[in-house]
A tleap script that builds the chain and sets N, CA, C and O, in Angstrom:
source leaprc.protein.ff14SB
mol = sequence {
  NVAL ILE ASN ILE ASP ALA LYS ARG LYS LEU
  ILE THR TYR GLU ASN GLU ARG TYR GLY LYS
  VAL LYS LEU ASN TYR ASP MET LEU ILE ASN
  THR GLY PRO ILE ASP GLN LEU ILE LYS TYR
  THR LYS LEU CYS GLN GLU LEU ASP LEU LYS
  TYR ASN LYS VAL PHE VAL ILE GLY VAL GLY
  LEU ILE LYS PRO MET ASN ARG VAL ALA GLU
  GLN PHE THR TRP LEU TYR PHE PRO GLU ASN
  THR VAL PRO PHE TYR ARG VAL THR PHE LEU
  SER ARG TYR GLY GLU MET THR PRO ASP ASN
  ASP LYS TYR TRP SER ILE LEU CYS GLU CYS
  ALA TYR ASP ILE ASN ASP ASN CSER
}
set mol.1.N position { -16.768 -4.372 -10.722 }
set mol.1.CA position { -16.115 -4.713 -12.485 }
set mol.1.C position { -16.557 -6.143 -12.970 }
set mol.1.O position { -16.061 -7.057 -12.312 }
set mol.2.N position { -17.118 -6.388 -13.656 }
set mol.2.CA position { -17.657 -7.852 -14.039 }
set mol.2.C position { -16.742 -8.070 -15.061 }
set mol.2.O position { -16.105 -9.123 -15.045 }
set mol.3.N position { -16.511 -7.012 -16.219 }
set mol.3.CA position { -15.496 -7.363 -17.309 }
set mol.3.C position { -14.674 -6.530 -17.661 }
set mol.3.O position { -14.962 -5.412 -17.234 }
set mol.4.N position { -13.524 -6.576 -18.416 }
set mol.4.CA position { -12.572 -5.464 -19.150 }
set mol.4.C position { -12.512 -6.255 -20.433 }
set mol.4.O position { -12.133 -7.426 -20.437 }
set mol.5.N position { -12.866 -5.647 -21.467 }
set mol.5.CA position { -12.458 -5.761 -22.877 }
set mol.5.C position { -11.337 -4.781 -23.360 }
set mol.5.O position { -11.650 -3.710 -23.880 }
set mol.6.N position { -10.105 -5.126 -23.199 }
set mol.6.CA position { -9.040 -4.441 -23.259 }
set mol.6.C position { -8.946 -3.859 -24.991 }
set mol.6.O position { -8.524 -2.735 -25.265 }
set mol.7.N position { -9.371 -4.751 -25.928 }
set mol.7.CA position { -9.286 -4.599 -27.348 }
set mol.7.C position { -10.213 -3.473 -27.465 }
set mol.7.O position { -9.926 -2.394 -27.983 }
set mol.8.N position { -11.453 -3.819 -26.901 }
set mol.8.CA position { -12.760 -2.686 -27.251 }
set mol.8.C position { -12.478 -1.337 -26.126 }
set mol.8.O position { -13.276 -0.401 -26.163 }
set mol.9.N position { -11.579 -1.309 -25.365 }
set mol.9.CA position { -11.421 -0.582 -24.397 }
set mol.9.C position { -12.596 -0.222 -24.064 }
set mol.9.O position { -13.062 0.869 -24.395 }
set mol.10.N position { -13.385 -1.312 -23.191 }
set mol.10.CA position { -14.701 -1.281 -22.436 }
set mol.10.C position { -14.795 -2.104 -21.210 }
set mol.10.O position { -14.501 -3.294 -21.096 }
set mol.11.N position { -15.233 -1.323 -20.339 }
set mol.11.CA position { -15.399 -1.907 -18.949 }
set mol.11.C position { -16.820 -2.016 -18.713 }
set mol.11.O position { -17.685 -1.188 -18.998 }
set mol.12.N position { -16.977 -3.359 -18.048 }
set mol.12.CA position { -18.620 -3.763 -17.770 }
set mol.12.C position { -18.688 -3.694 -16.076 }
set mol.12.O position { -17.978 -4.475 -15.443 }
set mol.13.N position { -19.292 -3.032 -15.585 }
set mol.13.CA position { -19.554 -3.118 -14.193 }
set mol.13.C position { -20.905 -3.267 -13.627 }
set mol.13.O position { -21.823 -3.249 -14.447 }
set mol.14.N position { -21.238 -3.428 -12.241 }
set mol.14.CA position { -22.557 -3.518 -11.683 }
set mol.14.C position { -22.617 -2.792 -10.674 }
set mol.14.O position { -21.719 -2.796 -9.832 }
set mol.15.N position { -23.841 -1.936 -10.573 }
set mol.15.CA position { -24.195 -1.134 -9.183 }
set mol.15.C position { -25.725 -1.597 -9.144 }
set mol.15.O position { -26.459 -1.948 -10.067 }
set mol.16.N position { -25.954 -1.488 -7.823 }
set mol.16.CA position { -27.375 -1.576 -7.353 }
set mol.16.C position { -28.439 -0.668 -7.963 }
set mol.16.O position { -29.615 -0.997 -8.119 }
set mol.17.N position { -27.918 0.478 -8.283 }
set mol.17.CA position { -29.048 1.331 -9.097 }
set mol.17.C position { -29.328 1.156 -10.438 }
set mol.17.O position { -30.482 1.074 -10.859 }
set mol.18.N position { -28.151 1.082 -11.272 }
set mol.18.CA position { -28.175 0.902 -12.529 }
set mol.18.C position { -28.110 -0.565 -13.437 }
set mol.18.O position { -28.373 -0.697 -14.632 }
set mol.19.N position { -27.699 -1.545 -12.522 }
set mol.19.CA position { -27.140 -2.773 -12.847 }
set mol.19.C position { -26.133 -2.980 -13.699 }
set mol.19.O position { -25.173 -2.288 -13.360 }
set mol.20.N position { -25.902 -3.655 -14.704 }
set mol.20.CA position { -25.018 -3.626 -15.796 }
set mol.20.C position { -24.796 -2.361 -16.394 }
set mol.20.O position { -25.689 -1.817 -17.043 }
set mol.21.N position { -23.527 -1.777 -16.208 }
set mol.21.CA position { -23.128 -0.388 -16.942 }
set mol.21.C position { -21.778 -0.494 -17.832 }
set mol.21.O position { -20.704 -0.684 -17.261 }
set mol.22.N position { -21.844 -0.377 -19.142 }
set mol.22.CA position { -20.897 -0.534 -19.585 }
set mol.22.C position { -20.280 0.889 -19.875 }
set mol.22.O position { -20.982 1.875 -20.097 }
set mol.23.N position { -18.758 0.906 -19.852 }
set mol.23.CA position { -18.291 2.342 -19.758 }
set mol.23.C position { -17.024 1.970 -20.680 }
set mol.23.O position { -16.313 0.970 -20.591 }
set mol.24.N position { -16.904 3.349 -21.851 }
set mol.24.CA position { -15.484 3.132 -22.745 }
set mol.24.C position { -14.320 3.813 -21.744 }
set mol.24.O position { -14.473 4.456 -20.705 }
set mol.25.N position { -13.279 3.482 -22.349 }
set mol.25.CA position { -12.038 4.234 -21.620 }
set mol.25.C position { -10.929 4.654 -22.815 }
set mol.25.O position { -10.873 4.158 -23.940 }
set mol.26.N position { -10.132 5.620 -22.305 }
set mol.26.CA position { -8.795 6.030 -23.368 }
set mol.26.C position { -7.722 5.059 -22.704 }
set mol.26.O position { -6.829 4.478 -23.320 }
set mol.27.N position { -7.922 5.000 -21.597 }
set mol.27.CA position { -6.347 4.558 -20.632 }
set mol.27.C position { -6.683 3.846 -19.639 }
set mol.27.O position { -7.324 4.536 -18.846 }
set mol.28.N position { -6.542 2.641 -19.246 }
set mol.28.CA position { -7.000 1.864 -17.964 }
set mol.28.C position { -5.640 2.091 -17.074 }
set mol.28.O position { -4.507 2.184 -17.548 }
set mol.29.N position { -5.938 2.151 -15.882 }
set mol.29.CA position { -4.887 2.369 -14.854 }
set mol.29.C position { -5.292 1.360 -13.842 }
set mol.29.O position { -6.366 1.582 -13.282 }
set mol.30.N position { -4.720 0.430 -13.545 }
set mol.30.CA position { -5.269 -0.660 -12.336 }
set mol.30.C position { -4.196 -0.291 -11.297 }
set mol.30.O position { -3.013 0.025 -11.414 }
set mol.31.N position { -5.172 -0.470 -10.038 }
set mol.31.CA position { -4.535 -0.358 -8.837 }
set mol.31.C position { -4.987 -1.483 -8.002 }
set mol.31.O position { -4.605 -1.754 -6.864 }
set mol.32.N position { -6.002 -2.204 -8.846 }
set mol.32.CA position { -6.044 -3.628 -7.668 }
set mol.32.C position { -4.987 -4.659 -7.974 }
set mol.32.O position { -3.877 -4.400 -8.438 }
set mol.33.N position { -5.437 -5.826 -7.674 }
set mol.33.CA position { -4.665 -7.127 -7.759 }
set mol.33.C position { -4.544 -7.350 -9.150 }
set mol.33.O position { -5.426 -7.168 -9.989 }
set mol.34.N position { -3.237 -7.812 -9.364 }
set mol.34.CA position { -2.853 -8.277 -10.850 }
set mol.34.C position { -3.708 -9.568 -11.278 }
set mol.34.O position { -4.026 -9.794 -12.445 }
set mol.35.N position { -4.075 -10.474 -10.067 }
set mol.35.CA position { -4.834 -11.672 -10.562 }
set mol.35.C position { -6.338 -11.013 -10.863 }
set mol.35.O position { -7.036 -11.676 -11.630 }
set mol.36.N position { -6.806 -10.003 -10.435 }
set mol.36.CA position { -8.173 -9.669 -10.475 }
set mol.36.C position { -8.145 -9.097 -12.105 }
set mol.36.O position { -9.071 -9.284 -12.895 }
set mol.37.N position { -7.024 -8.448 -12.387 }
set mol.37.CA position { -7.033 -7.784 -13.450 }
set mol.37.C position { -6.888 -8.747 -14.822 }
set mol.37.O position { -7.479 -8.554 -15.885 }
set mol.38.N position { -5.945 -9.837 -14.521 }
set mol.38.CA position { -6.065 -11.030 -15.466 }
set mol.38.C position { -7.509 -11.884 -15.634 }
set mol.38.O position { -7.806 -12.492 -16.663 }
set mol.39.N position { -8.131 -11.833 -14.741 }
set mol.39.CA position { -9.530 -12.496 -14.594 }
set mol.39.C position { -10.395 -11.793 -15.358 }
set mol.39.O position { -11.118 -12.460 -16.098 }
set mol.40.N position { -10.513 -10.575 -15.369 }
set mol.40.CA position { -11.393 -9.494 -16.024 }
set mol.40.C position { -11.000 -9.450 -17.563 }
set mol.40.O position { -11.779 -9.696 -18.485 }
set mol.41.N position { -9.701 -9.105 -17.685 }
set mol.41.CA position { -9.242 -8.953 -19.256 }
set mol.41.C position { -8.994 -10.365 -20.031 }
set mol.41.O position { -8.957 -10.487 -21.255 }
set mol.42.N position { -8.828 -11.428 -19.056 }
set mol.42.CA position { -8.362 -12.458 -19.961 }
set mol.42.C position { -7.402 -12.179 -21.112 }
set mol.42.O position { -7.681 -12.506 -22.266 }
set mol.43.N position { -6.300 -11.586 -20.791 }
set mol.43.CA position { -5.002 -11.064 -21.566 }
set mol.43.C position { -4.459 -12.223 -21.894 }
set mol.43.O position { -4.202 -12.518 -23.061 }
set mol.44.N position { -4.196 -13.113 -20.724 }
set mol.44.CA position { -3.583 -14.196 -20.636 }
set mol.44.C position { -4.143 -15.450 -19.524 }
set mol.44.O position { -5.031 -15.327 -18.681 }
set mol.45.N position { -3.460 -16.458 -19.775 }
set mol.45.CA position { -4.366 -17.480 -18.582 }
set mol.45.C position { -4.012 -17.071 -17.445 }
set mol.45.O position { -2.932 -16.511 -17.253 }
set mol.46.N position { -4.940 -17.314 -16.476 }
set mol.46.CA position { -4.582 -17.007 -15.173 }
set mol.46.C position { -3.428 -17.660 -14.296 }
set mol.46.O position { -3.063 -18.834 -14.357 }
set mol.47.N position { -3.005 -16.815 -13.597 }
set mol.47.CA position { -1.463 -17.078 -12.965 }
set mol.47.C position { -1.994 -17.730 -11.415 }
set mol.47.O position { -2.998 -17.389 -10.790 }
set mol.48.N position { -1.016 -18.723 -11.051 }
set mol.48.CA position { -1.075 -19.189 -9.537 }
set mol.48.C position { -0.350 -18.539 -8.813 }
set mol.48.O position { 0.538 -19.103 -8.174 }
set mol.49.N position { -0.600 -16.888 -8.723 }
set mol.49.CA position { 0.457 -16.012 -7.758 }
set mol.49.C position { 0.259 -16.205 -6.412 }
set mol.49.O position { -0.748 -16.580 -5.812 }
set mol.50.N position { 1.386 -15.889 -6.003 }
set mol.50.CA position { 1.101 -16.296 -4.531 }
set mol.50.C position { 1.257 -14.568 -4.071 }
set mol.50.O position { 1.849 -13.716 -4.733 }
set mol.51.N position { 0.603 -14.374 -2.861 }
set mol.51.CA position { 0.548 -12.915 -2.534 }
set mol.51.C position { -0.221 -12.702 -1.142 }
set mol.51.O position { -0.887 -13.554 -0.553 }
set mol.52.N position { 0.025 -11.334 -0.731 }
set mol.52.CA position { -0.576 -11.161 0.801 }
set mol.52.C position { -1.140 -9.800 0.993 }
set mol.52.O position { -0.986 -9.010 0.061 }
set mol.53.N position { -1.776 -9.400 2.065 }
set mol.53.CA position { -2.847 -8.264 2.213 }
set mol.53.C position { -1.570 -7.311 2.643 }
set mol.53.O position { -0.453 -7.706 2.980 }
set mol.54.N position { -2.017 -6.002 2.544 }
set mol.54.CA position { -1.269 -4.987 2.753 }
set mol.54.C position { -2.146 -3.943 3.670 }
set mol.54.O position { -3.272 -3.682 3.247 }
set mol.55.N position { -1.761 -3.390 4.769 }
set mol.55.CA position { -2.516 -2.527 5.266 }
set mol.55.C position { -1.320 -1.057 5.531 }
set mol.55.O position { -0.176 -1.062 5.986 }
set mol.56.N position { -1.995 -0.159 5.136 }
set mol.56.CA position { -1.425 1.142 5.046 }
set mol.56.C position { -1.667 2.079 5.760 }
set mol.56.O position { -2.857 2.380 5.856 }
set mol.57.N position { -0.773 2.799 6.438 }
set mol.57.CA position { -1.034 3.926 7.789 }
set mol.57.C position { -0.464 4.909 7.117 }
set mol.57.O position { 0.582 4.705 6.501 }
set mol.58.N position { -1.130 6.250 7.138 }
set mol.58.CA position { -0.185 7.414 6.837 }
set mol.58.C position { -0.535 8.209 7.769 }
set mol.58.O position { -1.706 8.298 8.135 }
set mol.59.N position { 0.598 9.012 8.367 }
set mol.59.CA position { 0.530 10.024 9.363 }
set mol.59.C position { 1.379 11.134 9.118 }
set mol.59.O position { 2.568 11.191 8.803 }
set mol.60.N position { 0.388 12.137 9.359 }
set mol.60.CA position { 1.108 13.716 9.140 }
set mol.60.C position { 1.565 14.134 10.427 }
set mol.60.O position { 0.968 13.854 11.466 }
set mol.61.N position { 2.841 14.943 10.355 }
set mol.61.CA position { 3.480 15.220 11.808 }
set mol.61.C position { 4.015 16.781 11.613 }
set mol.61.O position { 4.418 16.980 10.467 }
set mol.62.N position { 4.090 17.779 12.383 }
set mol.62.CA position { 4.355 18.866 12.376 }
set mol.62.C position { 5.970 18.923 12.409 }
set mol.62.O position { 6.687 18.224 13.126 }
set mol.63.N position { 6.427 19.986 11.402 }
set mol.63.CA position { 7.828 20.068 11.496 }
set mol.63.C position { 8.533 20.714 12.654 }
set mol.63.O position { 8.026 21.699 13.191 }
set mol.64.N position { 9.751 20.184 13.096 }
set mol.64.CA position { 10.787 19.798 12.114 }
set mol.64.C position { 10.570 18.546 11.731 }
set mol.64.O position { 9.709 17.976 12.401 }
set mol.65.N position { 11.129 17.830 10.755 }
set mol.65.CA position { 11.632 16.544 10.361 }
set mol.65.C position { 12.736 16.007 11.354 }
set mol.65.O position { 13.648 16.688 11.822 }
set mol.66.N position { 12.495 14.651 11.597 }
set mol.66.CA position { 13.962 14.022 12.329 }
set mol.66.C position { 14.950 13.949 11.258 }
set mol.66.O position { 14.757 14.273 10.087 }
set mol.67.N position { 15.906 13.543 11.710 }
set mol.67.CA position { 17.192 13.406 10.821 }
set mol.67.C position { 17.270 12.436 9.727 }
set mol.67.O position { 17.780 12.688 8.635 }
set mol.68.N position { 16.628 11.064 10.137 }
set mol.68.CA position { 16.602 10.111 9.309 }
set mol.68.C position { 15.725 10.170 7.982 }
set mol.68.O position { 16.031 9.665 6.902 }
set mol.69.N position { 14.384 11.007 8.330 }
set mol.69.CA position { 13.445 11.276 7.524 }
set mol.69.C position { 13.975 12.356 6.514 }
set mol.69.O position { 13.440 12.308 5.407 }
set mol.70.N position { 14.983 13.373 6.711 }
set mol.70.CA position { 15.459 14.219 5.851 }
set mol.70.C position { 16.477 13.586 4.955 }
set mol.70.O position { 16.921 14.136 3.947 }
set mol.71.N position { 16.812 12.430 5.369 }
set mol.71.CA position { 18.420 11.769 4.471 }
set mol.71.C position { 17.465 10.676 3.638 }
set mol.71.O position { 18.062 10.384 2.601 }
set mol.72.N position { 16.359 10.067 3.723 }
set mol.72.CA position { 15.922 8.623 3.269 }
set mol.72.C position { 14.734 9.164 2.401 }
set mol.72.O position { 14.178 10.165 2.851 }
set mol.73.N position { 14.274 8.659 1.248 }
set mol.73.CA position { 12.697 8.594 0.793 }
set mol.73.C position { 11.688 7.493 1.441 }
set mol.73.O position { 10.536 7.646 1.848 }
set mol.74.N position { 12.442 6.427 1.404 }
set mol.74.CA position { 12.090 5.331 2.281 }
set mol.74.C position { 13.067 4.407 2.833 }
set mol.74.O position { 14.260 4.379 2.531 }
set mol.75.N position { 12.458 3.634 3.686 }
set mol.75.CA position { 13.218 2.581 4.496 }
set mol.75.C position { 12.770 1.412 4.634 }
set mol.75.O position { 11.580 1.382 4.947 }
set mol.76.N position { 13.374 0.238 4.497 }
set mol.76.CA position { 12.892 -1.362 4.422 }
set mol.76.C position { 13.082 -2.063 5.837 }
set mol.76.O position { 14.247 -2.192 6.213 }
set mol.77.N position { 12.342 -2.401 6.436 }
set mol.77.CA position { 12.469 -3.013 7.795 }
set mol.77.C position { 12.175 -4.736 7.634 }
set mol.77.O position { 11.071 -5.239 7.847 }
set mol.78.N position { 13.222 -5.396 7.277 }
set mol.78.CA position { 12.988 -7.024 7.000 }
set mol.78.C position { 12.832 -7.754 8.599 }
set mol.78.O position { 12.683 -8.973 8.676 }
set mol.79.N position { 12.870 -7.104 9.542 }
set mol.79.CA position { 12.757 -8.236 10.628 }
set mol.79.C position { 11.147 -8.340 10.956 }
set mol.79.O position { 10.272 -7.541 10.621 }
set mol.80.N position { 11.044 -9.271 11.531 }
set mol.80.CA position { 9.863 -10.073 12.021 }
set mol.80.C position { 9.401 -9.282 13.216 }
set mol.80.O position { 8.190 -9.185 13.411 }
set mol.81.N position { 10.323 -8.666 14.095 }
set mol.81.CA position { 9.765 -7.972 15.207 }
set mol.81.C position { 9.310 -6.696 14.971 }
set mol.81.O position { 8.644 -6.143 15.847 }
set mol.82.N position { 9.556 -6.134 13.935 }
set mol.82.CA position { 8.655 -4.733 13.419 }
set mol.82.C position { 7.297 -5.130 12.725 }
set mol.82.O position { 7.070 -6.148 12.070 }
set mol.83.N position { 6.364 -3.981 13.053 }
set mol.83.CA position { 5.227 -4.705 12.652 }
set mol.83.C position { 4.668 -4.081 10.978 }
set mol.83.O position { 3.629 -4.323 10.363 }
set mol.84.N position { 5.998 -3.106 10.575 }
set mol.84.CA position { 5.961 -2.840 9.295 }
set mol.84.C position { 7.055 -3.176 8.265 }
set mol.84.O position { 8.090 -3.603 8.778 }
set mol.85.N position { 7.052 -3.096 7.185 }
set mol.85.CA position { 8.147 -3.621 6.522 }
set mol.85.C position { 8.694 -2.543 5.414 }
set mol.85.O position { 9.727 -2.786 4.790 }
set mol.86.N position { 7.912 -1.281 5.193 }
set mol.86.CA position { 8.562 -0.439 4.740 }
set mol.86.C position { 7.882 0.907 5.121 }
set mol.86.O position { 6.679 1.002 4.877 }
set mol.87.N position { 8.517 1.943 5.687 }
set mol.87.CA position { 8.460 3.147 5.804 }
set mol.87.C position { 8.765 4.321 4.770 }
set mol.87.O position { 9.951 4.488 4.484 }
set mol.88.N position { 7.695 5.254 4.109 }
set mol.88.CA position { 7.879 5.988 3.156 }
set mol.88.C position { 7.755 7.433 3.704 }
set mol.88.O position { 6.802 7.848 4.364 }
set mol.89.N position { 8.843 8.134 3.342 }
set mol.89.CA position { 8.922 9.435 3.670 }
set mol.89.C position { 7.993 10.421 2.536 }
set mol.89.O position { 8.697 11.044 1.741 }
set mol.90.N position { 6.581 10.597 2.410 }
set mol.90.CA position { 6.100 11.035 1.535 }
set mol.90.C position { 6.394 12.550 1.066 }
set mol.90.O position { 6.044 12.904 -0.060 }
set mol.91.N position { 6.901 13.243 1.753 }
set mol.91.CA position { 7.051 14.715 1.839 }
set mol.91.C position { 8.517 15.136 1.085 }
set mol.91.O position { 8.867 16.181 0.537 }
set mol.92.N position { 9.159 13.939 1.292 }
set mol.92.CA position { 10.502 13.859 0.180 }
set mol.92.C position { 10.281 13.810 -1.023 }
set mol.92.O position { 11.143 14.107 -1.851 }
set mol.93.N position { 9.073 13.422 -1.337 }
set mol.93.CA position { 8.869 13.139 -2.778 }
set mol.93.C position { 8.428 14.461 -3.749 }
set mol.93.O position { 8.401 14.542 -4.977 }
set mol.94.N position { 8.097 15.453 -2.717 }
set mol.94.CA position { 8.007 16.735 -3.471 }
set mol.94.C position { 7.283 17.816 -2.984 }
set mol.94.O position { 6.560 17.381 -2.087 }
set mol.95.N position { 7.103 19.119 -3.146 }
set mol.95.CA position { 6.499 20.236 -2.611 }
set mol.95.C position { 5.325 20.349 -2.701 }
set mol.95.O position { 4.957 21.458 -2.313 }
set mol.96.N position { 4.356 19.569 -3.113 }
set mol.96.CA position { 2.859 19.502 -3.529 }
set mol.96.C position { 2.143 18.681 -1.967 }
set mol.96.O position { 1.005 18.219 -2.055 }
set mol.97.N position { 2.724 18.596 -0.950 }
set mol.97.CA position { 2.003 18.191 -0.221 }
set mol.97.C position { 1.506 19.264 0.692 }
set mol.97.O position { 1.977 20.401 0.662 }
set mol.98.N position { 0.652 18.936 1.421 }
set mol.98.CA position { -0.407 20.041 2.368 }
set mol.98.C position { 0.672 20.907 3.173 }
set mol.98.O position { 1.107 20.330 4.170 }
set mol.99.N position { 1.121 22.027 2.957 }
set mol.99.CA position { 1.523 23.211 3.690 }
set mol.99.C position { 2.971 22.397 4.225 }
set mol.99.O position { 3.361 22.159 5.367 }
set mol.100.N position { 3.549 22.099 2.943 }
set mol.100.CA position { 4.825 21.764 3.136 }
set mol.100.C position { 6.114 22.376 4.161 }
set mol.100.O position { 7.105 21.838 4.655 }
set mol.101.N position { 5.611 23.639 4.199 }
set mol.101.CA position { 6.597 24.475 5.415 }
set mol.101.C position { 6.117 24.214 6.778 }
set mol.101.O position { 6.811 24.487 7.758 }
set mol.102.N position { 5.065 23.746 6.858 }
set mol.102.CA position { 4.712 23.120 8.498 }
set mol.102.C position { 4.726 21.886 8.565 }
set mol.102.O position { 5.366 21.509 9.546 }
set mol.103.N position { 4.225 20.914 7.844 }
set mol.103.CA position { 4.174 19.666 8.206 }
set mol.103.C position { 4.912 18.639 7.076 }
set mol.103.O position { 5.220 19.016 5.946 }
set mol.104.N position { 5.084 17.588 7.475 }
set mol.104.CA position { 5.659 16.277 6.972 }
set mol.104.C position { 5.165 15.055 7.271 }
set mol.104.O position { 4.851 14.640 8.386 }
set mol.105.N position { 5.108 14.485 6.211 }
set mol.105.CA position { 4.196 13.059 6.520 }
set mol.105.C position { 5.085 11.671 6.106 }
set mol.105.O position { 6.062 11.713 5.358 }
set mol.106.N position { 4.555 10.422 6.741 }
set mol.106.CA position { 4.950 9.283 6.544 }
set mol.106.C position { 4.086 8.338 6.287 }
set mol.106.O position { 2.957 8.656 6.661 }
set mol.107.N position { 4.163 7.132 5.721 }
set mol.107.CA position { 3.306 6.030 5.255 }
set mol.107.C position { 4.210 4.648 5.747 }
set mol.107.O position { 5.368 4.421 5.395 }
set mol.108.N position { 3.539 3.955 6.477 }
set mol.108.CA position { 3.955 2.850 7.079 }
set mol.108.C position { 3.165 1.572 6.223 }
set mol.108.O position { 1.945 1.712 6.130 }
set mol.109.N position { 3.659 0.556 5.702 }
set mol.109.CA position { 3.076 -0.511 5.089 }
set mol.109.C position { 3.304 -1.870 5.980 }
set mol.109.O position { 4.392 -2.306 6.355 }
set mol.110.N position { 2.035 -2.420 6.221 }
set mol.110.CA position { 2.265 -3.674 6.988 }
set mol.110.C position { 1.612 -4.608 6.418 }
set mol.110.O position { 0.389 -4.529 6.304 }
set mol.111.N position { 2.360 -5.726 5.931 }
set mol.111.CA position { 1.708 -6.860 5.314 }
set mol.111.C position { 1.226 -8.022 6.512 }
set mol.111.O position { 1.590 -8.128 7.684 }
set mol.112.N position { 0.404 -8.714 5.829 }
set mol.112.CA position { -0.334 -9.861 6.747 }
set mol.112.C position { -0.769 -10.840 5.522 }
set mol.112.O position { -0.928 -10.541 4.338 }
set mol.113.N position { -0.896 -11.958 6.092 }
set mol.113.CA position { -1.320 -12.838 5.421 }
set mol.113.C position { -2.728 -12.761 4.745 }
set mol.113.O position { -3.569 -12.141 5.397 }
set mol.114.N position { -3.136 -13.299 3.519 }
set mol.114.CA position { -4.376 -13.458 2.861 }
set mol.114.C position { -5.433 -13.812 3.806 }
set mol.114.O position { -6.387 -13.051 3.964 }
set mol.115.N position { -5.311 -15.160 4.591 }
set mol.115.CA position { -6.323 -15.456 4.966 }
set mol.115.C position { -6.809 -15.014 6.425 }
set mol.115.O position { -7.684 -15.616 7.048 }
set mol.116.N position { -5.981 -13.639 6.989 }
set mol.116.CA position { -5.851 -13.100 7.959 }
set mol.116.C position { -7.130 -12.054 7.878 }
set mol.116.O position { -7.086 -11.183 7.009 }
set mol.117.N position { -7.967 -12.106 8.531 }
set mol.117.CA position { -9.075 -11.285 8.520 }
set mol.117.C position { -9.189 -10.231 9.660 }
set mol.117.O position { -10.207 -9.539 9.668 }
set mol.118.N position { -8.468 -10.085 10.398 }
set mol.118.CA position { -8.216 -9.381 11.775 }
set mol.118.C position { -8.175 -7.964 11.386 }
set mol.118.O position { -7.989 -7.095 12.238 }
savepdb mol mol.pdb
quit
């Protein structure tokens, strides 16, 4: 993405095959870093935001679910001794998970420094 013109609902991006491409949109859903959205849209001045990287690990498991997973939708782990800060039990969000009668799933989120390239 090179530019987002929010008023005209127009995204400009570049790829190797076609070069610069302009694309109209009806609705824009951003899943990227908010500082990049601000940079591309110029809807406000750039902010000096502090942020980190997140590494996400999803695991599918064969049922039965353990007792903790049955009681919670997510758990936070603020301790530095734990490699992840949040565990989300995705299967608790709805019945649309793959073969919900046989499997359950969890998502672990691990944060690390923005300068850590490991």
